[in-house]
N, C-alpha and C positions, 0 to 999 in steps of 0.2 A: 430502448433498453432501460426506461426509467420506471417501468411498472413495479410495484413491490409485492413479492410473493409472500404468501402465507407461510409462517414459521412450520406448521404441520406439514404442508406441501414439501417443503425443502427437507424437512427432516425424513420424510418418506422417500423422497428421491436420494438422499444422501446414505441411507442404511446399507443398500446393496455393497456399497464400498467396504463394509466390515465382513462381507461372506466370506473372502479368503482368509480372514484373520479370525474367525469366530472362535476358535479353540484358545488362541492368545486372550481374546476379549474375555472368554469365559473364565480362564484362569486369574485374569487381572480382576475381575469382579469377585472372585473367591477370594483373593488376597485383599480387596477391600472390604470384604465382609468380615475377614479375619482382624484387621485392623480396627474396624468399628466395634466389634465385640469385646476386643481388648480394652478400648476405652470405656465402654459400658458396664464392664465388670469392677471396674474402680470403685464406683459409688456404692456396691454391694460390699466389697470387702471393708471400705470404710464404715458403711452402716453395720456390719458384723461386728467389727472392733468397737465401735462407740455403745452398740447395744449391749455388749458383754460388759463394757466399761460401767454403764449406767446400772445395770442390774446388781452386778457384784464385781466390784473391781479386783478382788483378790482372783477371779477367775481369768483375768487378762494376763496369762503367764507368759515368759519367754518364748516358750514352746509354740503357743498360739501366734504370737507376733511373727515369729520366724516363718512359720508355715504360710502366713498371710504375705510376707515379704518374698517368700521363694515362689508363691503363686505369681505374685505381681511380676517378678523378676522373669519367670518363664514367659509371661504373657508379653512383657516388652522385648523378649528374644524374638518371638514369634511375629510381634508387630513389626521390628525392624527388618526381618527376613521379608515379610510380606510387602513392606514399603520399598524394600529395594527392588523387587520385582516389578511393582507398579511404576517406580520411577525410572527403570532402566528399559525393560521389555515394553513396557506400555507406551513409552515415548517413541520407541523404535517403530511400534505399530503405527502411531500417528503418522510419523515420517513416511512409512510405507504407502499408507493412504495418500498423502499429499503427493508422493512420487506417482502414484496411479493416476490421480486426478490431474496432475500436469502433463502426463503422458497422453491421457485421453483428449485433454484440452489442446494441445499442440498438434495431435492426430487430427482433430475436428478443424482446427485452422487451416492444415494443409489441404483438407477437401473442399474448404469454402471457395467460392469462384471471386473473380476479380471485383464484382459489384459489391461484395462486403467491405472489400479493402478500399473501394473507392470512397466510402462513407465512414469508415472508421480509424480514429487517430492511432498510430503505431504506440505511442507512448500509454494510451489506455489499455491497449491489448497487453503491452508489457507488464503493466501494473496488475492485470487480472491473472498472467500466467507466473508472476514472481510473488510481488508482496501480498496480495490477495490470498494466495494459498500458503503463506507462512503460518497465518493463525490457525489454519485447518489442522496442523499438526496438534497443537494444544487443545483445540476443541475436540477433536477425536478422540483423544486419550482421556481427557479430564470430564468431558460432558457425561458419558455413561457412568463414570466412576463417582463424580460428585453427588449426582442426582441419587444413584443406588445407595451411596453411604447415607445421604439425607433420608431417603425413604426408610433404611433399616433402623435409623436412629429414631426417628418419629415414630415407628411401629412399636420397636422394643421399649422405647421410653413409654409410651402411651400405655402398653401393657403392664410395665412394672409400676408406674405411677398411679395407675389406677388401683392396683392392689393396695398401695399405700393410702390414697384417698381419692375415690373417684370424683367428688364434687370439686375438688381443688384441680384435679385434672381436666375436668370439663372447662373450668374457667379459663385455665391457661390455653388449652387448645382452641378455645372459641375465639382467642385473640389471632391466631395464625391466618385464618380466612380473610380478616379485615386488612392485615399487613400484606396479604399477597394481592388483594384487590387495589391498595393504594400503590404498591410497588409496580404493578402492570403499566400503570399510566407512565410511568417514568421509563420502564423498559421499552415501550413501541417509541417514544421519541430519543431514546438512546440509538435504537436501531438506526432511525432514518439520520441521525447525525453522523454515526459511523459509515453509513453508505455515502453521504455527503462528502466526508472525509476522503475515502477511498477514490471517489470520482475526481476530487480536485487533485489529489497525488497523482492520477493518470493526466490531468491536464498540465500538471507541473513538468511531469516525465515529457509529454509532449512538447512544451515549450523548450525545455532544456535541450531535448534532442534535435528540435529544429534549429536551435541557436548554435549548436555545436557542429552540427553538419554544415550549417552555412557561415561557419566561423571566417572563411576567406571574403565571403561578400560582406559580413560585418565589418571586417578591418579594413576593407578596401573603401567602403563609405564612411568610416570614422563613426560607426553607430553604435559602440559599445554602451554608451549611456542609455540609448532608446532599448536596447535589450536588457540592461540593468534594471530600468523602469518597468518593463513588460514583466520581469521575473519578479519584481517586488509586488507588483499588483497581484499575481498569482499567489505567491507567498503569504502576502498579506491576508487574501481571501482564506488561505487554508488555516491562518491563526484565527480567524472570526469563526470559522468551523469548529476548530478544537476548543474555543471559548464556550460555544454553544453545548458541545458535547460533554465538558467537563462540568458545566451548570447542570445538566440533566443528571451526571453521575453524582454530583454532591448532592442534590435533591434527593435522588435515590437512597444514597448513603444514609442521609439525616433522617429520612422518613423511618427506614428500617431501625436506626439506633432509638427513636423515640419509642417504637413498638417494643423494642429491646428493653428499654427502662419500664415500660408500662408492664411487661410480663414479670420482671424482677420485683416491681411494686405489688403486683398481684399476689406473687409467693409469699413475700414478706407479710403483707396486710392479712391476706386470707389464711395464709398457713399459721400466722401468729393466733388468729381468732380461733382456728380449729384447734391448734394446741392447747388454747385457755380451756375450751369445752371437752378435752380430752379425746378428740377425734384423731389426733396424730402425735405419735411420739417425738420427742426431740432428736432421737437418733433418725427415725423417719423422715422429720423435716431437714436434717442435714443430708440425706441421701436424695431427698426431692431437690434441694438447691443444687446438688451436684449434677443431678440427672437434667436439671433445667439449664445449668451451665453448658453441660454436653450439647443439648439440643440446641441451644442459643450459638455455640460454637460453630456447629454444623450450619446454621442458618446464615452466619457470618460468612462462611467459606462459599456459601451458594452466592451469596450477595457479592464477594469479590469476584466469584468466578463469573457473575452476570456480565461483567465487561467483555471479559474473554469469551464468553457465550455469544454475545452481540458482534464482536469481532468476528468471530468463526461463522456465524449466519451470514453476515454480510459478504465474507469471502465466498461462501458456498453458494450465495445469492447471484454474485457477478459471475461465478464459474458457470452458473446454469444459463445465465443471460447470454454468454457466448454459445454454450452447448446447444441452446434452443435455437441459435441461427440457423435457418434452412440451408441445407446444401443443394442449391438450386441446378448445379450441374454435376451429374454423377452418373455412373453407369446404369443405363436402363434395364429393367427385368429382361433377362435373355440375351443381353448384349453380347457381341461377338468380337473375337479378334479380326483386325484388318488383315493379317497376313502380308504377303509380299506387294508391295505397291509399284503400280506403273506411273502413276501421277496425274491422270486425268482429273479435272475439277469442275464442277457445274453448279451454277448458282442458279436456282429454279425459282423464279419469282419471289426473291428474298426481300423480306422487310424487318426492320429492327427498331426497337423502342428501348431506352435504358429504363429499367424497372423502377427506379427511384422516382423520376419526375416524369416519366411517360412521354419524353421528348423523342419524336420519330427522327432517327438519323438516316435509315435507308428506307427506300420504299420502293418494292417490285422490281428488284434488281434481277436481270437474266445475263447470264454470262457462261460461255463454254469454253474451257481451256483445256486443250489436249496436253497428253504427257509430254514432259521436256520443252514445252513452250514457255517463253518469257513474257511476262505481262507487267506493264509499268502503269502505275496509278499517280495521276496529278490532279490537281485542284487546290481551290481556297482552303484554309484551315477551317475545320468543323464540316466538311462535305462528307465526312464518314470514310476516309480511305483506311485509316487504322482500324477502325471497326471492322470494315468488310473483311480485312485479312484476320482478324481476332476471331471471326466466326468459322474460320476452316479448322483451327485446333480445339474449337468448342471453348475458348476462353469467356465467350458468351454464347447464349444459344438464341437463335433466330425467333422472332415472334411473329413470322408468317414465312411460307415457302420452306425451302430445304437447301441445305448445301450437301453435295455428294462428291465422295472422292472415288474413283473407279466404280461409280455407279451406286455406292453404299451411302445411305443417309448417315452422317457422322454422328447423329444422336442414337442410331443403332449400333454403335461401334464401342468397344471398351475404350476408355480415355488413355490408359497406357499405351495400347497398340497405336491409338491414333496419333497421338503426340510423339511417340517414339519415331515415327515417319516424317515428321515436320521439323525444321530447323528454323530459328528465328534469330537474327541479327538486328538489334535495336541502336537507335540513336545514342540513348543514354545506356552505357553498357553499366553492367554491374558485376564487379569482381568480388570474390568473397576473402576475407582476411584468411591468407595462407601463402602459399608459393605459388610460383608461376605454374609449376607442375600440376599443382592440386586445382588449379582454376582451369586448365586446358583440359585434364583428365575427367573434370565434371562432366564433359560432353559422353564419356562413356566410362561409367565407373568400372574399376578393375582394369583399365587399359594398361599397357606396359609402357614403360619409359620409352622405347623405340617407337611405338606408336604414336605418342604424344609429340615426340621430336618430329616425325614425319608430317603430322598434321599441322604443326609450327613452320615447317619448311614450305608446306603449300600455301599457308596463309601469310608467307612473308615476314614471319616473325622470329625465325630461328636466329638469325644474324645479330639482331640487337639483343636478344635474349642471351646468347652466348658472351655479349659484351658485359654483361653484368658480372661482378666480381663471385657471384655464387650461381651464376647461370639459371639453369631451371628451378634450382632450390632458392632463389631469391624471393624474400618476403615482399608482396606487394603493397601492404599496408590496408588499412581499413577503406573499402570500396576502392581499392587500387590507387589510392592517393600518391603512391611513389612512382607512378607511370604517366607518361603523357597521353593525351587523348588517342592519339594515333597508334601508340602502343597497345593501350587498352583494347582499342578496337580490333586490331590484328590478333590479340590473345583471344577474344571472343569469336573471331572468325575461325580461329584453329580450333576453338572447342567445337565449332559446328562441323568443321572437317572432320574431326574424329567422330562425331555422330554419325556423318555420313548419310544424312537423309535424302530421300527421293524428292521432297517438296521443301521449298526454300521461301521464307518470307524475309526480305530487306526492309525495315521500317526506318527510311531516310537515316541509313548507316554511316553517310558520309558528310551530313549537312553541319555537323559541328566541328569538323576539322580544316585546319589550314590547306592551302593549295597543294604543298608538298606532301603532307600525309593524306590529303585525298587522293592524289595520284597513286600512291603506293597501295592504299586501302581499296580503291577501285579496282585495281588490277588484280588484287587476291578475290576480290568479290566475283569478277569476272571468271576467274579460275574456278571458284567455288560453285558457280551457276552453271558451269557446262554440264549438259545432260541431265539437269534436274528441272523440274516444274519450277518456276520462279516468279514471285510477286513482289515487285520494286515499288515501294513508295518513295517517290522522288521529291526532293526540294531544288535540286540542282538538275536541269532540264537537260543538260549536255551529257549527264551521265546515262540517259536513257535511249538515246538516239538509235541504239542498235536493238531496241526490245522489238518483238515480232507483234505485240499488241500493245497499243497505248490507250489507255481509258482515261477521259475526262470526268470526273466526279465534280458535280454541284450540289446544291441544296435539293434539286429537282431529279437527282439521279445520275445516270450515265448521258452526259450531254453529248460527248463525241467519243469516237474510238476508231483505230486504224494504226498504221504505221507512222513513223515520223514524217516521212514524205507526203503521205496522203493527208495527214492533218495540216501540214503546212501549206498545202495546195487549196485546202479548204477555207484558209484565211479566217478561221473562226477563233474559240477561246483559246485553244491551244496554241495557234500561232500567235496571238496577242501575248500570250504568257512567254513563250520563246523568245520572241523579240525584245520584251521587256527585260528578260534575264539577260539575253546575250549584250544588250545595250549596258546593263550594269556592269 
């Protein structure tokens, strides 16, 4: 995600976001044209008055002055009304575009597979979906406006000034391309500096998130100073990037100011020489200076906008870096709904490698599980137990072979219909910030309170929930921090009870619990597993003795399989693991 995209490419990809608002944009640019023309008429009014005064002062009557004043007042009223629309409706249009982009970005993130989130930091993603898009509002509103205004001023000014003195106009406008070339060098450096700044903000977000989520670990080891030092390093790096950024901005601004002075100098020197030779009148030179001032004011606005332009382009670039991340797991063309599931699952010569590093985790796994059977997976860490189960709901896709549910290759099914039939209970329970009711109802959106309570009773959670002062309306805190491990686990089990899936995956669901909580949760899991095809990843081997099939996975694949009694009798890997566990 570090390649820099061309500005022209980014602008071409960004333009479709204006499509919905083209009428607003068109009227906004019309108002911009009105305000610009109002500014450009003032020098003509001044030229007219000074010309009359220079030829015959007696002709500069009160009536002439009042008409000129009335004209200018009307122009100012038009200018104020047009500017109000630009500032109000134009900014709202920018905010709507930002909202649309954030919606698209969040939607794309929801479609990305686990492999993307395995490598990307949450803080970086948060920066892209929040702060990076804030600048898009100003960019999407001001970018067309400012460049449109500058174009009008340059074209109209060139036309009017050419009539006053073509050669002086040619001298002035010949300076502009040189100024443009010199400023472009600073522009590219500013763009790189802004991107580095955005990346570092994401790093700071990641570090802060990591430290705050792990605050209990930090305090238990009294490592507050270490966390402070880590933060200071990141914060200091951000300061260095900002220094670089402002150095380029200062160089850019100073370069333009130099050319600003050169243009005024050219008008004064060349204009005075032309006036000496009678090629331009004093009133025309006055108008000329006013037009050059208006032109330079527009250029200064473009210069001031350059910072916002580069911020906006950086935000758009980082937006498309995420949007370009491939969705490697999605519905295949012609994918069909799974329909009612019995629950038979077949692993047909399955192999799997992680896409980022190519490490082979599973190799030529063959397994046939009948509907309603219970399968337990044991083995050392890294042997692929969790990965094997993750292939069933297509959290990852196989790199060889096929996984079939009721005879259907899971890659040929819609993800919604497949995952709606599979329930997962993990060791690391995630509860959303909200109430107990909200978290259980997440298993079946739209479920009634009675259904939620019934699911909680089946999971053995109803009694402790009712002991809370607010019962099911109790706020659980961020990530369920106000609940114990056993309570969180039973709420997650209730969530799966409510979903009522025919296929169940239990990923070391009790390994992090104390003995009492494990006993209660294990009883809930046994109730949940009845009549369902169940895959249990086990750390505590005493919890799987009743499984119909136990698979011992190693780096070489399935080393042993059978019932508990059969594997104990084989006196192999499982027997050694079980003996070691029971001795502990």
